[in-house]
Phi, psi and omega in degrees: 000149181299130181303324180296323178293320180298314180295322178298317179295319178299319179299315182295319180295318179298315179295319180296315179298321180294319179293321178297324177282333183286325183299306178294328177296320180293319178296319177297318180297317179297315183296309184297310182295320179300316181291321179292323179294331178293338180280345179288129181293141177087169176215187183297325181295321178299319180293317178298321181292319181292328179286325180285322178079358183222021182280137179267167179297323179293320178296319179295320176297320179296318179297318178296321176293324180294321182266000180074020179277353179271355182278159175300159184300318180297320179294320177295323180293317178297321179295321180292320176297325178294323176294321178297321180297335178261019178057043178231142179258012177092192185243144181258110176295325183291318183260350176069034180207171179286146187293326183300307181295325179297313181292313183292341173286332179263346184298317182302323180296316178291318179299321178298314179298313184294315183293317177296319180293319179293319178297318179293319181295317179294317183296307182290318182297315180294320177300311176303316182295321179295317179296318181294322181286322180291320177253047182302133177067017174248177189299324176299320178297316181292318181297312181290333175295320177295316179298317179296321180297320177295316180295325182287324187276325185278133176298147181299319182293329179289318174298322177299317178295322180295312181287336174293315178295322183286302190276338182255308185281309183283306185271330181071025183279324187233154178293155187269345181184176183078183180240003178198157181286126182293130177084354179267116180272078183261150179220163175062224184295325179296320178293322178296317178295323178295319178296318179296324178297318179290331183276346187300309183294314177299322179295316178301314181294320183289327185274348189301313182295321184285333173301313179298319180298309184291327178294310180297320182291318178298316180299308181296323179292318181293319178295324178291317183289329182297341179266004181283160185294322184292334174288320176298322179292324178294321174296319183293334178283354177087017177294143178299144182305320179298319177297318179297319182292313188281312189273340184244302184289306184295321181297318176291325181289341180288343180299304178295330181294314180291330177295313180293327178298320178292321179294320184277001179299321177296319176298323178298321179293322179291322179292329180296330179297318181288314181297323177298324179292319182295318185259011180052043183269125181286104182209188181293327180296311179293327177296317179295321178297316178298319182293321179295318178295325181272002182059032178272082190290334177298318179292320179297314177299318179298319178294320181291321177296313178297321178297319178297319178298318179295323177294320177297316179297323179296319180290328174295317177299322180293317179300317180294321179294320178293326177296327177287319180291324179226100182299346180289338181290131178082357179287154178281147181274000000 
């Protein structure tokens, strides 16, 4: 059979299995989070009343009836599932708009931070790991080990504050927050470059922890693979050392690295919430924090659902990448 057809079938099977696993997981997430949010004292109407300072009991009762907050918990849950069945995430009392448009308006900012941070962490982490493995127990290995230990130990938000003070406050090289220059009507490439300048510090802060993870994992995997019999055979055949390292050792070492990258995607999303708050970056993390403070549970549920969907997509991407790295994966027996 044509190899392209076989790969296409494997892709369809992988996507189908992932979707079948994602549906019950999504329902479970909605149920658990919905029930836990009901235990939180107060609701969106209480926050709105405290902010206005002049709301009467009749007005608050009318608002609860308007938003369906006066119904029993089971009725509210069934109503939320009904919205999901119609591809709607409900209405946000705090922001006065539907949750779907609100979330998708903030999604590009979070995706930009996450993708850039993941790309930077993988690039620097794998590079560090290769250098540490090639010069194991020598001064490059020891130096990078100390750097990795610092990156692993220091919280991302603390590193974010340090580089914010250095590069923005002291040196004035980079903006201190936001995702674009206020008052600058930029378009096209100029707007993109301006956004990247604003994203540089948050990306560095978000990727710091994961650089250390990927570097240590790459080093240990490469050292383990370097002692295998097929690597000795490759050296015995007279292959250049660089070829052996890149095409044989590193390619096999990328398997556990990509697996961990998929597992840590959820951690990356959680870290983005803190980093977005530090740098005042408009994304899902800052939106979730605002919604939690305002008791806007529809927005919180929507962010969590979308986050779970993004994690599923990340794991699908990892499965496909591993199938490319090792064609034996997903093959029929």
